C-alpha positions in Angstrom: -135.0 -191.8 -203.2 -137.4 -194.6 -203.9 -136.4 -196.8 -207.1 -139.6 -199.0 -208.4 -140.6 -200.6 -212.2 -142.3 -197.5 -213.0 -139.7 -195.5 -213.1 -136.7 -197.8 -213.0 -135.7 -197.7 -216.6 -136.3 -193.8 -216.8 -133.5 -193.7 -214.1 -131.5 -196.6 -215.2 -129.3 -194.6 -217.2 -128.2 -192.3 -214.5 -127.8 -194.7 -211.9 -125.2 -196.6 -214.4 -123.0 -193.4 -214.5 -123.3 -192.9 -210.8 -122.2 -196.6 -210.8 -119.2 -195.6 -213.5 -118.0 -192.5 -212.1 -118.2 -193.2 -208.4 -114.9 -194.1 -206.2 -117.0 -196.9 -204.1 -120.5 -198.6 -203.8 -122.3 -198.5 -200.4 -125.2 -201.4 -200.4 -127.7 -202.7 -198.1 -129.9 -205.2 -198.3 -133.9 -205.9 -196.1 -135.3 -209.4 -196.6 -138.4 -211.7 -196.1 -136.7 -213.8 -193.3 -133.3 -214.4 -192.3 -133.1 -218.1 -191.5 -134.6 -221.7 -192.0 -133.6 -224.5 -190.1 -129.9 -224.6 -188.6 -128.9 -221.2 -187.0 -125.2 -220.4 -187.2 -123.1 -220.9 -184.4 -120.4 -218.8 -183.2 -118.1 -222.2 -183.4 -118.6 -222.7 -187.1 -116.0 -222.7 -189.2 -116.3 -220.6 -192.0 -117.0 -223.5 -194.2 -119.8 -224.5 -192.2 -121.1 -220.9 -191.6 -121.3 -220.6 -195.1 -122.9 -223.8 -195.9 -125.9 -222.8 -193.2 -126.4 -219.7 -194.7 -126.3 -221.3 -198.1 -129.2 -224.2 -197.0 -131.2 -221.9 -194.6 -131.4 -218.5 -196.1 -131.3 -218.4 -199.6 -135.3 -219.3 -199.7 -136.3 -216.0 -198.5 -135.9 -212.5 -200.5 -134.2 -209.4 -200.6 -137.3 -207.2 -201.4 -135.1 -203.7 -200.6 -131.7 -203.7 -202.1 -130.1 -200.2 -201.1 -127.2 -198.4 -203.1 -124.9 -195.5 -202.5 -122.2 -194.8 -204.9 -120.0 -192.4 -203.0 -117.5 -189.4 -205.1 -114.4 -187.8 -203.4 -113.4 -184.6 -204.9 -109.2 -184.0 -204.4 -109.7 -180.7 -204.8 -112.4 -179.4 -202.3 -111.7 -182.4 -200.3 -115.4 -183.5 -199.9 -117.3 -186.3 -200.7 -120.6 -186.6 -202.6 -123.1 -189.6 -203.4 -125.9 -190.9 -205.0 -128.0 -193.1 -202.8 -131.5 -195.2 -204.5 -133.9 -197.4 -202.4 -134.7 -200.5 -204.7 -138.1 -202.1 -204.9 -137.6 -206.0 -205.9 -140.1 -208.5 -205.9 -140.1 -211.0 -208.6 -143.2 -210.5 -210.6 -143.5 -212.6 -214.1 -142.9 -209.8 -216.7 -144.1 -212.4 -219.3 -146.1 -215.5 -219.6 -142.8 -216.9 -220.4 -140.7 -216.0 -217.1 -140.6 -217.8 -214.4 -143.3 -218.0 -211.3 -141.2 -217.5 -208.2 -141.6 -218.8 -204.8 -140.3 -217.6 -201.6 -140.4 -218.1 -197.9 -141.2 -215.4 -195.3 -140.3 -215.3 -191.5 -143.2 -214.2 -189.1 -140.4 -212.0 -187.0 -138.8 -210.6 -190.4 -142.1 -209.3 -191.7 -143.0 -207.5 -188.4 -139.6 -206.1 -188.4 -140.3 -204.7 -191.8 -143.5 -203.3 -191.0 -142.9 -201.7 -187.7 -139.8 -200.0 -189.4 -142.7 -198.5 -191.8 -142.2 -201.0 -195.0 -144.6 -200.2 -197.7 -145.5 -203.6 -198.9 -148.1 -202.2 -201.6 -145.3 -200.7 -203.2 -143.1 -203.9 -202.9 -145.8 -206.5 -204.6 -147.6 -204.0 -207.1 -144.4 -201.6 -208.5 -141.3 -203.8 -207.2 -139.0 -203.9 -210.1 -138.5 -207.5 -211.5 -134.9 -209.5 -211.8 -133.6 -212.3 -213.8 -130.6 -214.6 -213.0 -128.5 -215.5 -216.0 -129.1 -218.8 -215.6 -132.9 -218.2 -216.1 -132.4 -215.1 -218.6 -129.8 -217.3 -220.7 -133.0 -219.9 -220.7 -135.5 -217.2 -221.6 -133.3 -216.4 -224.3 -132.3 -219.6 -225.7 -136.5 -220.3 -225.4 -137.3 -216.9 -227.6 -134.5 -217.8 -230.5 -136.2 -221.2 -230.9 -139.5 -219.7 -231.0 -138.5 -217.1 -233.7 -136.7 -219.9 -235.7 -140.4 -222.2 -235.4 -142.1 -219.4 -236.6 -140.1 -218.1 -239.8 -140.1 -221.5 -240.9 -143.7 -221.8 -240.9 -144.0 -218.8 -243.0 -141.8 -219.9 -245.2 -144.0 -223.2 -245.5 -147.1 -223.2 -247.8 -150.2 -223.4 -244.7 -151.7 -227.3 -245.4 -155.4 -227.2 -246.6 -157.6 -228.9 -243.4 -160.8 -229.5 -242.7 -163.0 -226.9 -242.0 -165.0 -226.3 -239.2 -168.5 -225.5 -239.2 -169.5 -222.3 -237.6 -171.8 -222.7 -235.3 -174.8 -219.7 -236.1 -174.4 -217.7 -232.7 -170.8 -217.0 -234.0 -171.7 -216.5 -238.3 -172.4 -213.0 -237.5 -169.4 -212.4 -235.8 -167.1 -214.1 -238.3 -168.9 -212.3 -241.3 -168.2 -208.7 -239.4 -164.4 -210.1 -239.0 -164.3 -210.9 -243.0 -165.9 -208.0 -244.0 -163.6 -205.6 -242.0 -160.8 -207.2 -243.8 -162.4 -206.5 -247.1 -162.8 -202.9 -246.1 -159.5 -203.0 -245.3 -158.0 -204.4 -248.8 -159.8 -201.8 -250.3 -158.7 -198.6 -248.3 -155.6 -197.4 -249.7 -155.0 -195.1 -246.9 -155.4 -197.8 -243.6 -153.0 -200.4 -242.6 -154.3 -202.2 -240.1 -157.9 -202.8 -238.5 -159.1 -204.1 -235.5 -161.6 -206.9 -236.1 -162.9 -208.7 -233.4 -162.9 -207.7 -229.7 -162.0 -210.1 -227.0 -162.7 -213.0 -228.5 -162.0 -216.7 -227.5 -160.0 -219.1 -228.3 -162.5 -221.3 -231.1 -163.9 -217.6 -232.0 -160.0 -216.6 -233.1 -159.9 -219.9 -234.4 -163.1 -219.5 -236.6 -161.3 -216.2 -237.8 -158.1 -217.4 -238.3 -159.8 -220.3 -240.6 -162.3 -218.2 -242.8 -160.0 -215.2 -243.4 -156.6 -217.0 -244.9 -160.0 -219.3 -246.8 -160.9 -216.0 -248.4 -157.7 -213.9 -248.7 -154.3 -214.8 -249.5 -152.1 -214.7 -246.2 -149.6 -212.3 -248.9 -151.9 -209.8 -249.2 -153.5 -209.9 -245.0 -151.8 -211.6 -241.9 -153.7 -211.8 -238.5 -152.3 -211.3 -235.2 -153.7 -211.1 -231.0 -152.7 -208.3 -229.1 -153.5 -206.7 -226.2 -155.3 -202.9 -226.2 -155.3 -201.1 -223.5 -158.6 -200.1 -222.1 -160.3 -202.8 -224.8 -158.3 -206.1 -223.4 -157.7 -208.8 -226.0 -158.5 -208.5 -229.9 -157.8 -209.6 -233.4 -156.0 -207.1 -235.7 -155.9 -207.3 -239.3 -152.7 -206.0 -241.3 -152.4 -205.4 -244.9 -148.8 -206.0 -247.0 -146.8 -207.9 -244.0 -146.2 -211.3 -244.3 -145.7 -214.0 -241.5 -142.1 -213.8 -241.9 -142.0 -209.8 -241.1 -144.6 -210.6 -238.5 -142.6 -213.3 -236.9 -139.3 -210.6 -236.6 -141.5 -208.2 -234.6 -143.0 -210.7 -232.2 -139.1 -211.4 -231.5 -138.5 -207.8 -231.2 -141.3 -207.4 -228.6 -140.2 -210.3 -226.6 -136.7 -209.2 -226.5 -138.1 -205.7 -224.9 -140.2 -208.2 -222.2 -136.9 -210.0 -221.8 -135.0 -206.9 -220.8 -137.7 -205.9 -218.6 -138.1 -209.4 -217.0 -134.3 -208.7 -216.3 -135.2 -205.8 -214.4 -132.6 -204.4 -211.7 -130.4 -207.2 -212.6 -129.2 -204.9 -215.0 -127.7 -202.6 -212.1 -125.6 -205.9 -211.0 -124.4 -206.4 -214.0 -122.9 -202.5 -214.2 -121.7 -202.9 -210.6 -119.8 -205.9 -211.8 -118.4 -204.5 -215.2 -117.6 -201.3 -213.0 -115.2 -203.5 -210.7 -115.3 -200.8 -207.9 -115.2 -201.1 -204.2 -118.0 -202.3 -202.7 -118.9 -201.4 -198.7 -121.4 -203.0 -196.3 -122.4 -203.5 -192.8 -122.6 -207.0 -191.5 -122.8 -207.6 -195.2 -122.1 -211.8 -195.5 -125.9 -212.0 -196.3 -126.3 -209.4 -198.3 -123.3 -210.6 -200.1 -125.1 -213.9 -200.5 -128.2 -212.7 -201.8 -126.8 -210.5 -204.2 -125.4 -212.9 -205.8 -127.5 -216.0 -205.3 -130.9 -213.6 -206.4 -129.6 -211.3 -209.6 -126.8 -213.5 -210.0 -126.1 -217.1 -210.1 -127.1 -219.7 -207.8 -124.4 -219.9 -205.0 -122.2 -222.6 -205.8 -122.3 -225.9 -203.1 -118.6 -225.5 -202.0 -117.0 -222.5 -199.9 -114.3 -222.5 -202.0 -115.8 -221.8 -205.0 -117.7 -219.0 -203.2 -114.8 -217.3 -202.4 -113.7 -217.3 -206.2 -117.3 -216.3 -207.2 -118.0 -213.2 -205.2 -114.6 -211.9 -206.0 -116.2 -211.8 -209.5 -118.6 -209.2 -208.1 -115.7 -206.6 -206.8 -112.2 -207.3 -206.6 -112.2 -205.8 -202.9 -115.2 -205.7 -200.1 -114.7 -203.6 -197.0 -117.3 -204.9 -194.0 -117.7 -201.3 -191.5 -118.7 -204.2 -188.5 -115.0 -206.3 -189.3 -113.3 -202.9 -188.8 -115.1 -201.2 -186.6 -115.0 -204.8 -184.2 -111.3 -205.4 -184.8 -107.8 -204.1 -183.7 -106.9 -200.7 -183.6 -110.6 -199.4 -184.0 -111.9 -201.6 -181.6 -111.4 -199.6 -178.4 -113.1 -196.8 -179.6 -116.7 -198.1 -179.7 -119.3 -200.0 -177.1 -121.6 -201.0 -180.1 -121.0 -201.7 -183.8 -124.4 -201.9 -184.7 -124.3 -199.2 -187.7 -126.1 -196.3 -186.3 -124.5 -196.5 -182.6 -121.1 -196.6 -184.8 -122.4 -193.2 -186.9 -123.4 -191.4 -183.6 -119.7 -192.4 -181.5 -118.2 -191.5 -184.8 -119.3 -187.9 -184.9 -118.7 -187.7 -180.4 -115.6 -188.5 -181.4 -113.8 -187.4 -184.4 -112.7 -183.7 -184.3 -113.3 -183.2 -188.6 -116.3 -185.9 -189.1 -116.8 -185.8 -192.4 -120.6 -185.1 -194.0 -121.4 -186.7 -197.4 -123.6 -184.5 -199.4 -125.8 -185.5 -202.1 -125.2 -184.6 -206.0 -128.7 -183.1 -206.0 -131.6 -182.9 -203.1 -133.7 -185.9 -204.9 -131.1 -188.3 -203.9 -130.2 -187.7 -200.7 -131.1 -188.6 -197.0 -130.8 -185.9 -193.8 -130.2 -187.7 -190.7 -133.8 -188.5 -190.0 -133.4 -191.9 -187.3 -136.7 -192.7 -189.0 -135.6 -193.7 -191.9 -133.5 -196.6 -190.8 -133.7 -200.3 -192.0 -134.6 -198.6 -195.9 -132.0 -200.0 -197.8 -130.9 -196.8 -199.3 -130.7 -194.8 -195.7 -128.9 -198.0 -194.7 -126.8 -197.9 -198.0 -126.1 -193.7 -197.3 -125.3 -194.2 -193.3 -122.6 -197.4 -194.4 -120.8 -194.7 -196.7 -120.5 -191.9 -194.0 -119.8 -194.4 -190.9 -116.9 -196.1 -193.5 -116.1 -192.9 -194.6 -115.0 -191.5 -190.8 -113.3 -194.6 -190.1 -110.9 -194.2 -192.5 -110.4 -191.1 -190.6 -109.9 -192.5 -187.7 -107.8 -195.2 -188.7 -105.4 -193.1 -190.2 -105.6 -190.9 -187.3 -104.7 -194.0 -184.8 -101.9 -195.1 -187.4 -100.3 -191.3 -187.9 -101.6 -191.5 -191.5 -101.6 -188.0 -192.9 -102.9 -188.9 -196.4 -106.2 -189.0 -197.6 -107.0 -192.9 -197.2 -109.1 -194.1 -200.0 -110.9 -197.5 -200.9 -107.9 -198.6 -202.8 -105.5 -198.0 -200.2 -102.8 -200.1 -199.6 -103.8 -199.0 -195.2 -107.3 -201.0 -195.6 -105.3 -204.0 -196.8 -106.2 -205.8 -193.6 -109.4 -205.5 -193.9 -109.7 -206.0 -197.5 -112.7 -208.6 -198.3 -113.8 -210.1 -194.5 -117.0 -210.3 -194.2 -118.1 -210.1 -190.7 -119.5 -213.5 -188.9 -120.1 -214.2 -185.1 -117.5 -215.7 -183.7 -115.7 -216.7 -180.2 -112.4 -215.4 -179.5 -111.3 -215.9 -182.9 -111.0 -213.1 -186.1 -114.7 -212.5 -186.6 -114.8 -213.2 -190.5 -115.3 -214.9 -193.4 -112.2 -214.6 -195.0 -112.7 -214.1 -199.2 -108.8 -214.1 -199.7 -107.9 -217.5 -198.8 -107.8 -220.8 -196.8 -108.9 -220.4 -193.4 -106.2 -221.3 -190.7 -106.7 -224.5 -188.6 -109.1 -223.5 -185.9 -108.7 -224.7 -182.3 -111.8 -226.8 -181.3 -110.7 -229.2 -178.6 -111.9 -227.2 -175.8 -115.3 -227.0 -177.6 -118.5 -229.6 -176.4 -122.1 -230.2 -177.7 -124.4 -231.1 -175.0 -127.9 -232.3 -175.2 -130.0 -231.8 -172.2 -133.4 -232.4 -170.2 -135.8 -229.5 -171.7 -136.1 -228.3 -167.8 -133.0 -228.4 -167.1 -131.4 -224.1 -166.5 -128.0 -222.5 -167.1 -127.1 -223.6 -163.8 -127.6 -227.1 -164.4 -125.0 -226.9 -167.3 -122.2 -225.0 -165.6 -122.5 -227.4 -162.5 -121.5 -230.3 -165.0 -118.3 -228.0 -165.9 -118.1 -226.6 -162.4 -114.4 -228.1 -162.1 -113.0 -225.8 -164.5 -113.0 -222.2 -163.4 -115.0 -220.8 -166.7 -117.2 -221.9 -169.2 -118.4 -219.8 -172.2 -122.4 -221.4 -173.3 -124.1 -221.1 -176.1 -127.5 -222.4 -176.7 -128.5 -223.6 -179.9 -132.2 -224.6 -178.7 -134.1 -226.1 -175.5 -132.4 -229.0 -175.2 -128.9 -228.3 -176.4 -125.8 -226.1 -176.4 -122.3 -225.5 -177.0 -120.1 -225.4 -174.4 -116.3 -223.7 -174.5 -114.0 -223.7 -171.9 -112.1 -220.4 -171.8 -109.1 -221.7 -170.6 -108.3 -223.9 -174.0 -105.1 -225.7 -172.1 -107.9 -227.5 -170.2 -109.8 -229.2 -172.6 -107.1 -232.7 -172.2 -108.6 -232.8 -168.4 -112.0 -232.9 -169.8 -111.5 -235.3 -172.1 -109.9 -237.9 -169.6 -113.4 -236.9 -167.3 -115.3 -236.9 -170.1 -116.3 -240.7 -170.1 -117.3 -240.6 -166.0 -119.4 -237.5 -166.3 -120.9 -238.9 -169.0 -121.6 -242.6 -167.5 -123.0 -240.1 -164.0 -125.4 -238.5 -165.3 -127.7 -240.9 -167.9 -129.9 -237.6 -169.2 -127.4 -235.9 -171.1 -125.2 -236.4 -174.2 -121.8 -234.7 -174.0 -120.0 -234.7 -177.1 -116.4 -232.8 -178.3 -116.7 -230.3 -181.3 -115.1 -232.7 -183.4 -117.2 -235.6 -182.6 -120.1 -234.5 -182.9 -119.8 -233.0 -186.1 -118.2 -236.4 -187.2 -121.4 -238.0 -186.3 -124.0 -235.7 -187.9 -122.3 -235.5 -191.1 -122.5 -239.4 -191.3 -125.9 -240.0 -189.6 -127.9 -236.9 -192.3 -130.7 -236.4 -189.2 -131.2 -232.7 -189.1 -130.8 -230.7 -186.3 -134.3 -229.3 -185.5 -134.1 -225.8 -183.8 -137.8 -224.1 -184.3 -140.9 -225.2 -182.0 -143.6 -226.6 -183.5 -146.4 -224.2 -184.0 -148.5 -225.4 -181.8 -145.7 -225.2 -179.1 -144.9 -221.1 -180.0 -146.3 -220.1 -176.5 -143.8 -217.6 -174.8 -141.4 -219.2 -172.1 -140.0 -217.8 -169.3 -136.5 -217.2 -169.7 -134.1 -220.8 -168.5 -132.6 -219.1 -165.4 -132.5 -215.2 -163.9 -128.7 -215.7 -163.1 -126.5 -212.6 -164.4 -125.2 -213.6 -168.4 -123.6 -211.3 -169.5 -124.6 -211.3 -173.4 -122.4 -210.4 -175.8 -121.7 -207.2 -177.6 -123.9 -206.2 -180.8 -127.4 -208.4 -180.1 -129.5 -205.2 -181.0 -132.1 -205.4 -183.6 -130.1 -203.0 -186.4 -129.0 -204.2 -189.1 -126.9 -206.8 -187.7 -129.5 -208.8 -186.6 -128.8 -210.5 -190.1 -126.7 -212.7 -189.0 -128.8 -215.5 -187.9 -127.8 -216.2 -184.6 -129.5 -216.6 -181.4 -128.1 -214.1 -178.1 -125.1 -216.2 -176.8 -125.2 -216.5 -173.2 -121.8 -216.4 -171.0 -121.2 -218.1 -167.3 -118.5 -216.6 -165.3 -116.8 -219.2 -162.3 -118.3 -222.1 -160.7 -122.0 -222.3 -160.1 -124.5 -224.1 -157.8 -127.9 -224.6 -156.8 -129.2 -222.2 -154.5 -129.2 -225.0 -151.8 -125.1 -226.0 -152.1 -121.7 -224.5 -151.3 -119.7 -226.6 -153.2 -116.5 -225.1 -155.0 -114.7 -228.1 -156.0 -111.3 -227.5 -157.6 -109.5 -229.7 -160.1 -106.1 -230.7 -159.4 -102.9 -230.6 -161.7 -103.1 -233.6 -164.2 -100.2 -234.6 -165.8 -101.5 -237.4 -168.1 -101.2 -236.9 -171.9 -104.0 -234.8 -173.5 -106.8 -236.8 -175.1 -107.5 -237.2 -178.5 -111.1 -235.9 -179.1 -111.9 -238.8 -181.7 -109.7 -241.2 -179.1 -111.4 -244.4 -177.6 -111.9 -243.0 -174.3 -114.8 -240.8 -175.9 -116.3 -243.5 -178.7 -118.5 -245.1 -176.3 -120.2 -241.7 -175.8 -121.9 -241.2 -178.7 -123.8 -244.6 -178.1 -125.9 -243.4 -175.4 -129.2 -243.7 -175.4 -131.2 -240.8 -176.4 -134.6 -241.9 -174.8 -132.5 -240.7 -171.6 -134.1 -237.9 -172.0 -136.9 -237.8 -169.8 -138.6 -235.0 -167.9 -139.0 -237.0 -165.1 -135.6 -237.1 -164.7 -134.5 -234.4 -161.4 -132.1 -231.5 -162.7 -128.6 -232.2 -161.5 -129.1 -228.7 -159.8 -131.8 -230.6 -157.6 -129.7 -233.6 -157.7 -127.2 -231.7 -156.1 -129.6 -229.9 -153.4 -130.6 -233.3 -152.0 -127.4 -234.6 -151.5 -126.3 -231.1 -150.2 -125.9 -233.0 -146.1 -125.1 -236.0 -147.0 -120.9 -237.4 -146.6 -118.0 -236.0 -148.2 -117.1 -239.5 -149.7 -120.7 -239.2 -151.5 -120.0 -236.0 -153.0 -116.7 -236.9 -154.5 -118.2 -239.3 -156.3 -119.8 -236.0 -158.2 -117.0 -233.9 -158.0 -113.9 -236.0 -156.3 -111.0 -233.3 -155.6 -108.7 -235.4 -156.3 -107.8 -236.6 -160.0 -109.7 -239.4 -161.8 -108.0 -242.4 -161.6 
């Protein structure tokens, strides 16, 4: 069911009841963009990953929030649900509410458009919202205005110098005063419109003349908006200024509650303390907190604590399906692919039933990327993942969201990782990660994958993850080879003047002290499509489709296996065993690398593949200069 500003308050009691009575809540979001700046990397620690999301993703809007409240009937052994699709837009509902600014990303807006997103419904009928600090500021301002109005009502009006009434306004002012006189003489009327669409100067003149002729204890004036007319001035009989100040506060309090809007739903979710389920839900959780609750804290540990104020248990279906023991059952963990795989593999596949048709969805794939439908799909996937988990583990009893069997998946939000537990673990500090085998390389823009793999060709396998056109992360698949790589690193750097090759720890040490941002976007003038870096077969990491998994702002990883050389060469060097001690990444052996002149990145510099091709017929001794068979000494 679509929920917009016009039906939000009518449906709010029903939504609050659904949240209070459910066993778990599934959520999903749609956004105006995914990243603005440095994208996350598969080699990031949890703290680095969070900092990048906080710095580069929170200026976008969550424009749809999907909520699916699911109940389990133990007697009938069936699940029922209520699904709602909220359009959220920060319209200022009063002159005091903040007028928000936000970013849009062209690819994300195109994605929404291609999936039939209704932008007119969003901008015209979207539900407003306020964070808790913004609400508190407006509440304090409201109370201050009320106190000031009460003080003015109890203070006698000072006689000020009268403003002469221009001839062109005399008739309007006299007409207003005559209507006030008739109101005071009437025994039935208590209020009357005395002027329509007056400007500020006319209003001031009316105030002046009415209060000079009649006591403010007998009559009071007020400006307000009347439907089909617009701004009018109304005279009230027998209403004191103090009473009007109280009425004004009540009106503004109602306006403030309307401005809070969708944030009231999040408050109910927090109060219910129900388990929250999502799919690839890290961005959903971050936006849900930042947009409707509180600004995200600067430290990762504070973020972990803040998330647990929303719910004591988060469960991410992408993490559950992508880790043991369920990982072997799925070729893809894209949400709709998971649903298809589960329906094919589970003999007792469970379809959730809507409590009433109005809050349900059919299995119509055309609704994919509608946040409400995706929340419903996430609920269905979660329920069947629990059943599959029970079958694999030989568990006979019903597995609920509160079950201890799901403890290993609790509060672990999916994040892309390379050969490590792919999650942001909200339960505690992250274990020390092994990064000695990871290197950051900066190279000329004309280089291709083959040129990078040739740099690392003494080693059996490398994994390449591009950052942009001139930089990438490279990981040795065998971490034990890091000591050999660290030993030859200074000589490799000296040999290849047009690259900068840094161990992971050195790179982050330098970037943390330099305060120089890493560019990850082309200039607008350079946005024309460019050919792929190469046509070498590069197995792509799983889950790069445009499903909800695309929320993670991550470029497609490129993987290079084995030794690779340019098409003109046949070099296949072998690095012999090196019994020397392992070099620390921060040791003096690599400290001089950071001083390499970045200006060496010249387009005229031949690629490394071209260098090898030129030297293919040269003497063996010359080849050893590039990749000697013996250990470097």
